[in-house]
N, C-alpha and C positions, 0 to 999 in steps of 0.2 A: 408775955414781953413779946414783941415783934422786933426782926432783925431790919435795919434800914437798909442795910447792905445785903439784898438779899442774893443767897449764894443758891443757885440754882444749875443743876447737871446741864441743863442747855445752854444756861451762859458759860460755863466753865468750858464745853465743848466750843462754844463758837470764839471763845477767846484764844483757845489754842490753836484753832485754826489760822485764827488772825495774826498769832506771834508767829507760827511756822510759815506763814504766806510775806511776813516781815522778814525773815531770814532768809529764804527763800528767793524771792525777786530780787536783791539787791546783788547776789551770788549769778545771777542770769545774766544782769547788766555786765557785770564783772568779767565775765567768759567774754562776752562781745567786746568790751573796751580797752581789756589789758592788752592783748597783741600791739594794739594801735600805740598804747601808752610805752610798752616797750621799744616798739621803732622808734618812737619820737625822742625817748630820753636815753635809748641805748643801755645796756646792761649794767653798767654801774650806776647811772641816773635812776634805772627804776627801784636798783638796788635800795639805794638813798630813800626813794619813795615808800618802800616798803616798810623799811624802819621806821618812817614816819608814819604811817598807818597803825605798825604795832605801838608806838609810844600813843598815839592817839587814843587807841584802847586801853594801856596800863595807866595812864595819867589819872583814870579814875579811881586808880588804889590810893590816891592822896586825898578822898573824903573820908580815910580811918573808917569805912562801914557805916557812916551815916545815911546813905543812900537806902540801904538794907533796912536799917533799923528806923527811918523815915516811915518807909513801906510796912513794917511791922506795927509802927504806934498809931498812925494814922487809920490804919486795918481796924485795930482794936477801937481807937475812937469812933469810927462809923459802926462798929458791931453794936458797941454798947449804946448810941445813939447821942454821943456828946460831943455836938456839933461844935458848941462854945468853945471846946480846947484845942480847934484846928489851927485857928489864926498864930496862938503861941507855938504849937511843936511846928508847923510848918517854916514860919519866918524865923525861929530859931534856931532852928536845924539848917537853913538855908544860910542864915547869917555866919553860923560857926564855918558852914563850909566853904565861905567865902573868904574868911579868915585863913581856913588851912592851906586855899588853894594860893592866896597871895604868899604866904610862907614856903608853900611850895613850888610856884613858880621861881623865887630867889634860889632854893636849893637846886633846882633844876638847870637854870641860868649857870649857877656857878660853875657844875659839872660838864656842861657843852664841852669848854675846851679838852677835857681830860678825853670826854667819851670820841671826838671826832678823832683826836690822834691814837687814840685805840684801832679804829678802825680802818681800814685798806684802801682810803679815798684817795682816788687819782688826784695829783696835785692840783690838776685845773678846775677841781670840783671841790676842794677845798672851803674855800671862802663862800662858798653858796650851801655848803652842807652846815656849817657854821651859822650862818644867818636862818636856814630851816629850822634849826633845833631853837634858836633864841626865840624862833617866830612861835614853836609848839610851846615853849616855858610859858611864853605872856600868854599864849591859850586856854593856862589849867582853870581860871576863875570861868570861862566858859564852860569847859568840859564838866566842872563840878555841878554848877548851877543847872546843868541840861540833865544831869543825873538826878538831883535832888526833886526839880519840878515834875519829871518823867515818875518818879517812884508816889509822889502823892496821887496822881491818875491812875496808876497800876494798884493801888493801895483802895482805889473806888471799884475795882474791875473794869474801869474806862479802857480798856485795850484796844477798841476800837479808835478812839481819838489816839492814843499812844501813837497805833501804828500809822495814821493818818498823818501824824509828823516824821515817824522814826523810818517808815519807809523810803518817802523822797530824801531825807536826810541822808541816809545810807546808801544809796544810789547816787547821789552827788558826790559821796566819796570816790567813786569810779568815774564818773561821768566827768564833775570839773576838770579833772587831770588831761582828760582829753581833749577838752573844750580850751584848756589852757594852752595846750601842744598847738593846737590850731590857729591859735590867735597869736602864737609865737613866745609866749611865756615861757620863762627859765624855773628851775626848782623852787626858787624863794617865791615867785609869784603864783605857783602851785599850792604851795602850803598856806599860803595866806587868802587863796580863795577856799581853801578846804576850811579854814579857821570862820571865815564869814559865814559860810555855807554852817556851820555850828551854830555860830552866834544866831542865825536866823531860826535855826530850830529850836534855840533857847528860847527866842521870845514866841515863837507859836506854842511852845510848851506852856509859857507864863499866861499867853492871853486865854486859852482852853482853860487853863487853872481857875484862874480867875471869873471864869463864863460859868465853869463846874461849880465852884464853890462861892459864890458871890460874899458869904462871910468873910472872905481872906481880904476885901477890897475894904471892909468898914472896921478892922480893927488890925492894926500893926504891931504887935508885941513881940517882946525880946526876953524870953526869959530864962537867967542865967540856970534855974534849979534843975532844968530838962538838961543840961550837958551833961552830967554826972550819968543818969540811965544811957543816954545818946552813945556816950563813949564806950561806957562797960558794954552795951551790945554791940557796937559798931566794932569795936578792937579785936573782939573775939572773932567777926563776919571778917575783918581784915587778917587775922593771923591763919584763917582758914583758907582764903583766898591765896596769900601769897605761898604757902606750905602748898597748898593744890597745884599751883604754877611749876613748883620744882619738881612734884612727883610729876606731873604732866609731861615735861621736857626734859627730865634728867637723864632719861633711858640714852637719846640722842647725843649728850654730852659723852657718857660712859662707852658708848659704841663707835665715837670717834678717837677717843681717848687709846681703846684695848685694841678695838680691830682695824679700822679704816672711814676716811672720810666716804671713800664709796661704798662701806658697808651701810654707812648713815642713810644715803640715798634709797639703796636698798629696802631699808627699814622704814623710812620716813613715807613711801609709796603706798604700801597696805596702812600704815597708821592713819595716813588722812583719810584713805577709802573709809575706814570704818569708823572714823572720828566724826565723818558727816550723817552717820546714824543717831549722833548725839539730839540733832538740831530738833527733832519730834520729840523726846523727854524734856530738852533744855525748853520748848514752847510749853508743854503741859506744866512744870515747876513753876516758871515764873506767873502761871496764874494760878496756882494751890497755893503759893506762898501767901497772898493777902486772903485767901480764903481759908487756910487754916486759922491765921490769926483773929480773922472776925469772927469765924465760929468758935473759938477759945472763948473770945472776949464774950459773946452771945452766951456762953454756957451751952451751946446744942453738942455734947459728946457724942452722942449716937450719931448724928450727921456727920461728924469729922471724921470719925470710926470709919464709917460706910465711906466716905468719900477716900481715904485714905486707901482702905483696901481695893476698892475699885479702879484705883488709877493705877495700882502695881498691877493689878490683872491687865487692863487694857495694854499696859506697855510689855508684859511680856506676851499676851497673844499676840500684839501688833507686829514685835521687834523679834521674837522669837523665830518663826517661821523664815522670816527674809533671811536673818544671819544665819541660819541654819543652811539655807541655800547658797549662801555668800561662802559658807566655808566649803559647801560640797563643790562648787562650781570655782572656787578660789585659783586654781591652775588657769582656766580658760578665761576666766577675767582678767587674770594679769597676762596672759599672753596677747589676746584680744587688745588691750589697752597699751602695754608696755611694749610686749615682745617675748620672744622665747626666755632672754637672758634673765628676766626680770621674775617668769612665773619660774624657773629652774631653782632662783633664789630666796623666792620671797612668799612661795605658795604656803608655807608651813607658817608662818608669819602671820600671812592674813587669817588663817585657820584660826590659829590660836588668840588673836585679838578679837575674830568675832565673838568667841566666849566671853570675853573679857567685857567690850563694849554692851553685850545683855547684860552682865551683873553691874556694871556700872550705873548703866539706865536703871535698872531697878532700886539702885540705892541711891539714887536722886530723890524718891519719894521720900524716905523715912529721914533722911538727908535736910529734907525741905520741911517736914512735919518738926521736926526736931529743933530748928530753928525759928520756925512760925510761932511755935510754943515759947518762945522765950527762952531757949538752952544752947546759944550760940556756940558755947564754952564748948560742949559735949563732943559736935564733930572737930573742933580746931583742935584738942585735946586728944582726939583719934589719929588725926595727922601728924601732929607731932610724934605719935608714938609711932607711926606707920614710917616715917620719914628715915631713921636711923636703919630700921628693918629694911625697907625697901632699899635702899643703896648699896647695903650689904649681899642683899639677895640677887641684886642686880648685877654687883661686881662680878659674885660668883659665877652665876650663870651666862654671864658673857664672856667671861674667860674661857669657860668651858665650853659653851654651845655657838657663841655666836650672836648673830641677830634673832636665831629662834630662842636662845636663851634671854634675851632681852623682853622678846614679847610675853614669855612663859612667866617671867618675874612682875610683869608690869599687870598681866592676868591674876597671878596669884595676890597681889598686893589690892587690887578692887576686890577682888572675892574677897579677901580679909576685912576690909573696908566695910563691903556690906552686911557681914555678918556681924561687925560692929553696930552698924546703925538699925539693923533690924532689931537687934539684941536690946539696945538703948530703949526705943521704941518701948519695947515691952516692959524692960527693969523702971522704967521713968513711969509707967502707968498711963502713956499718951494713949496706947492701943493695945488691947490683948493680942497675944496667937489667935484666940479663937473666931477673930475677926477676918483673919486671913482665910482661915480655914471653911469659915461660913460662905464666905465670896468662891471658894471652888479652886483656891491658889494651887491646893496641893494636885488636885486633878489635871488643872490646865498645865502643871509643871510637867507633869507625864507625859500628857497629850504632846507636847514642843518638844520634850525628849525621846519619844517615841518615832516622832514624824521625822526628826533629826535622824535617827537610827536607821529607819525603815529606807527614807531617803537615800542614804548613804548605801546602804547595802544593795537596792535596787539600782542605782546607777551604776556601781561597781560592773555590774552585770552587762549593762546596755554597751554596745559595739561603737556607739559613735554618739555627738552632739547631740544632732537632730533628735533620735530616739531617747537621748536623756531629758532634752526640755521638755517632749511629750509626756516622759513617764512624770517628771516634775510638775508639771500642768495639773496631772490627772491627782496626785498626791496633794497639792495646795488644794484643789477643788475639793475632795475628800476632808481634808483636814478642817475648811472652812464650814464646811455642810455640817460635821460633827460637832463642831465648836458650837453653832449657832443652834443646833438642837440640844446638844446636853449641856454646853459649857457655860450659857447666858441664862441669867434670867430675866422676866418681863421685863423692869425695869430698865435694863441694859439692852437689849433687843429696840426698845422704846427709842433709847438715848442714840445709839447707832443710826435708826432710821431717822430719826428727826435729824441729826445731826449732818447724815448725808444728803436730806431732803434742802437743807439750808444750805450747803454748797453746790449743790446741782440747781438750784432755783432760777440763779440769775442767768445761767447758761439754757435753761429752759425758755425763759420769758424772751431772751434773746432770739431764738429757734422760732418762737411762736410769732414774734415781730417780724421775722424773717418771711415767714410764709403769709 
């Protein structure tokens, strides 16, 4: 039996690179346009726009996890070669999401007056703010349709097509406000343009889906029997997403309640720095999720286990040394970026969070495997278990240690979460522990810990920043040579070489053309 959705390592590496670019490019555009937008709107107006951006992102929760469920079930259909089931699955999922979207729009619109009244909006902007939020409420069907259609393409590993649409769409989130301000538009006009941009992205996804899967144009079916499995799967995904959001941002609320808002700032800066390192693992697991589902449906357990272990290994070797450098140079990073005051108060926070981010990144792989193999209830139950334990630990540690305690509580929580997820993969027989051992994970972990220890000890003896940087470059080079020689097998070396070649090829061609 051949797999119609061929899961090749090179394809996954390319898709990860595409997803990474899809995250990074809009951020770079935002760095350029945001200062202009802030000047044009003022601090209060920009604050309202920032809330609108957040709402545009979190309105997707109203799909009740059906986007994720669609990705899984479509990937399984492709893995089994059951293309005739695609129309019923895709149109049924999209149809139910539109029903939920209309209901969600009504609910969000009903809460708009209350939301605006709770925000400290200047009186001159109250009417505009209310209108902005009503526009956002009306856009919910567009938001959910975008998610549903993008999920279909992701299930087929067509992340090239996804990013052709997603990157311009995400760039428009930062670019359209700047254009609108230059044209003299106010906040409601800006929000309306953002919604129009999302609508164009939805239509583009629809066109690409129909071209990629012509069978969708031949058969429009709506199967009520599919609702139950979609809702059950999606419901657990929603539980996990909601609780994860609380777990991710609860620390700042507790710090603000027990310490001060000033302390929130000293905590948020290093938290944002370390959080950016999750872009790479997030790009990887976005690719892994449909791959795991397809391989499971195809029945290729050996390939699935190999992909799982190799993904954990690459994340450990890729992020481990980088985060070790961040921890060692935490004081200098904060001093150069935000000044001596931040360096004095936030260095330990940055060092603790660097370790937590590595644990969190590694845990994303078993989390994705468990969801991809049809058990979204397991991570959701873990998160429900962790929530009260985390809140209690956070409250105690913040009361006694301030923001350092908050960083420690978060790191302990993600470490516990990682332990539960890796254990669940083993207990559910999705992948045995020996697979990780056979891929050299123990040796790689010891190598990363050794690198971090040697780096910290040698740099402590260095008198100034320049010698410290030189020593760091030496240790990084030795670590890279050692891992290449003893830590990677032939297949992994070939994968890295081919991936780097694909990334460098466009630049090499441009250089040759220039010559």
